[in-house]
N, C-alpha and C positions, 0 to 999 in steps of 0.2 A: 620346797626345799626344807630340809630338816633344820632345827634350831642350832645343832652342831655345826652344820655347814654354814649358816648364817654368821656364826661367831668366828669363822676362819679369817686369819689376818696374815699379812706378811710382817716379818720382823727381822732384826739382826741380833745375833748372839753378842752380848757385851761382856759376859764373864761366866766362869764355871769350869770345872775340870773333872766333874764326876756325873752323878745321876740328875742333879738338878742344875739348870742353867737359868741365867737371867737374860731375858731378851727384851728388846725395846721395838714396839711396833711403829708404823708410819706416823701415827698421831703423836708419838713422844711418850706414850705410857709404857711403863715397864711392867713385866711379869716374871713370875717364877714358873718355869716349865720343865717337865720331864720329858724323856724320849718316848715315843710310841713303841711298843713292844717290837714292831716289825723293823724298827730302825736300830735296835740293839744287835748290831751285827757281830759275827765272830771276830775274835781278837786279831786275825790276820787280814780282816777286810781292808781294802784300800780307802774305803769311805769312813771317815772318823769326823764327828762334829768338832768345830773349833770355834774360838772366838773370832768374830768377824763374818761367820757364815750367814748368808741370808736363808731364812727358813720360813715355812708356813706352820702357823700355829692354830690350834682350835681348842675349844672349851667344851667339856662334857655337858650335855643338856642338863639345865637345872642346877649346875654346881659352878664353882669358881676356880676349878682346876684346869690349868693350861697345859697342853702337851704339843710337843713338836712333832708334826705329822710328815714333814717333807724337808730335805735339805736341798736347796737350789744350787744350780751349777755354779761353780767358782770361776772368777776370772783371774785369780792369781793366789799364791800361797807362800808363806815362809814356813820352812820345815827344819827340824833339828833331827839329829840321829836319835834312834831309840835308846833309852837309858841303858839297856843291857849291853850295848855296843855292838849288837848284831846288825846286819844290813836291814835297813828299814827306816821309816821316818815317823816323826810325831809333828803334826801341824800345830805351830804356835799362834799363827794369825792367818785368817783367810781374807781374800778380797782386799789386799792392800794396794793402793794406788802409787804410793811413793814412800821411799825411805829418806828421811830427813836427818842428815848427819851434822850434828852441832859440835863445833869445836871452838875453843877460845883463841884469839890472837895472842894472848899471854895470860899467864896466872890462871891455869896452867899452860905451860908452853905446848903448842900443837905437836901432837905425836903423829907424824905424817905416815908412818908405817901402819898404824892403826887405822887411820883414814883410808889408806889403800886397801887394807883388808876388808873394811866395811863396804868400800865401793865394790870390790869383787863379789862380796855375798849379795849385794843388791843386784849386780849385773847377772850373776849365775841364776838368781831367782827370777830374772827378767822383770824386774821391778825398777822403775825410774828412781835414780838417786838425786838428792838435792842437798848441796852443801851449805851450811850456815856458818859464818865465822863471826863469833860474838865477841863482845868486849873490845871492839876495835878502838875505843877511846884511849886504851892503854898504849897503842903503838901509833895511831893515826891511820885514817882509812887509806891513804895512799900507800903506806908502807905495808898494810894488810893485803891490799890488791896485788902488790908486787911479790909478796910471799906466796901467794896462791895463784899467780898467773899461769903456771903450767896447767892447773886443773881447769881454768877458764878456757885455755887454748885447746885443751882435749875435748871440750864440749860439755862439761858438767855445768848445770846452772849453780851460781854461788850468790849468796846474799851476806852482805856485810852489815852487821847489826851492832847497836849499842842500846841498851835499856836505859843507861844514864843520860844519853844524849837523844833518846828517842829516834835513833837512826835506823832506817831499813825496815821498821815494824810493819808499816802499812803494806809494803810490797811482799814481805813474807806472809802476813796474814792473808792476803789475797790468793796466795798459792795453797792455802790449807782449806779455803771455803769449798765445800761439796766433795772433798776427797778424804780417803782414809789414809792417814799418814802415820808411819812408825817414826817416832822421835828417839834417836839414840845419840850416844857419844859419851866421852869420859865424864867422871864426877868433877863438879866444880866449874863446869863451862857455862852455867846458867840457863839450863833448859827450862827449869821451873820459872825462873824470872822472866824469860822471854814470853812463855805462855800466858803469865798472869799480866804482863804488860800489854799483850795484844788482846786479852780477854779479862778486863778488870772484874773481880768478883768470883772468878771461876776457881781460884784457889787451888789450881792443879799442881801437885808434886810429883813431877815426872821422875820416874826411877824409883819411887818409893811405894811400891805396890802393897796394898793392905795385907797384912798377915791372915786376915780373916778368909781371904780367897783360898788359902791353902791350910787352913786350920785342921790339925789333926792328921795332916799327910806328911809323907817324907819324900815326896817327889819335888821336882823343881816347880817354883811358883809359876802359875799360869799368867797369861796376858789379860789385861784389861782394856776395854774399849770406852773411851770417854767421848760423849757427844759434845760437839762445839756449838755455841749459840746460834750462829748463822749458817749451820750446815756443815756436815762432815764430821770426822772422828779423828781422835789422836789414840793410837794404840800404844799402851804402856806395856813393855815386855821386860823379862829379866835381862835383856841385853842381846845384841846380835852375836856375841861370842857363843851364846847357846846354840845359835843357828849354825855357825861354822861353815866349812866348805867341804863337807864329807861327800856330797853328791857330785862334785865338780872333779873331772879328770884332769891330771896335770896338762894333758895335751890340749885342753880347752882353755887353760888359765890365761894365755896371751890374748884371747878375744874378749876377756873381762877387763882388759886395760883399753879404754876407747881409742886412745891415740896409737895403739899398736896394731889395730886391725888392718889398716891399709898396707902395712909392711909385712906382717906375719905370713901372709899368703903368697909373698914374692920371693920367699927363701928357695935356694936351690934344692933342698930336700923337703919333701912333704912333711916328714916327721921331725923336723928340726926342733931342738929344744931351746934354741937361741942362747946357747952357752958357748960352745967352742966350734961348731960345725962350719965348714967353709961355705961361702956363699950366703951367709945369714943377712937378710935385708933389714932385720930388726936391729941387729948389732951395728950395722952401717948407719941406720938412722940415729943410733945413740952417738956415734962418732961425729955425724953432721949436726948434731944438737936438734934434730927434728924430735927426738925423745930425750927427755931428761935423764942424767945418770942416776939421780935418786929414784925415779920411778922404775928404771930398768933394775935397780938393786932390790927394790921392793918385790918385783917380779921374781928375781932369782931366789929371795929368801922364802917366799910363799911356795915356790915350786919345789925347793929343797924340803920344806916342811911337809908338803903334801906327799912327796915321793918317799919320805922317811917314816910316815905313818904306816904301821902295820895293822890293817883292819880288813875284815871281810868285804869283798866287793862283788857286785853283780852288774851285768851289762845294763846300761841305762836305756830305757825305752822312751824317754822324754825327748820330744823333738826340740832342737835348738834353732831359733830364728837369728841368723847371723847375717 
């Protein structure tokens, strides 16, 4: 076996948006690596290297230069629309296991329409969402649970946390171990404080990506993959707003609201928009309080937004598991 073959390792891409990528191998060592020439595919190729990708790397015989020789199959991805606005995608994070949505019980007041948007994005990308309600000491845990009871009833896992009271930190920590998690949410909700309380000494500043990642470029800052001490990664991205809902059709939107699914397929008309059509089972569920008025209004607002956008579309070939 050649020296080059002996040096081959499996690694994960932790940062990079251009020719040089930082990768972390299974022993925890980091390397700078370039793409092998055969992987520098045409611009319209569906295969693009992204942060979070599992790759094979090898080193040139007698040298210290590492190169990425293979991109392994992805299990999931978060994509945003191409910067040009044309139909197409740019992968901002690959192999994500869960999207952790962090909101505060107060200061700032929870923006539930934003939470609904983020949940839809996670569902549309077929990635498990997890809700964290932080700063519960400001309202009391019982009040916080009552505020978000509709989300718990819909089947979303929810953690109620307080850094000041050391509440819920162990349970949340256990859900991060061994997983690749995107942490997102509004400013000021305590994402960094949560991470540093669970991982003392990590000094992770979630949402404040180093400018060096994108130095000299005029494109959107790329994602970073932070390894966690006891296994797993946290993905720091420019925000889920960058991902958006561009690939999701308005007709599929109702299926991204978990509690809507059992009703959406029971409507009189198969193409029911759940607005004014007769025999709409979803609207009847709202009237009977099986679905909250607030969640229904979120759906209507998002559907109006999606149908009002004027952008190129192409038929989706991605199978949906519903």
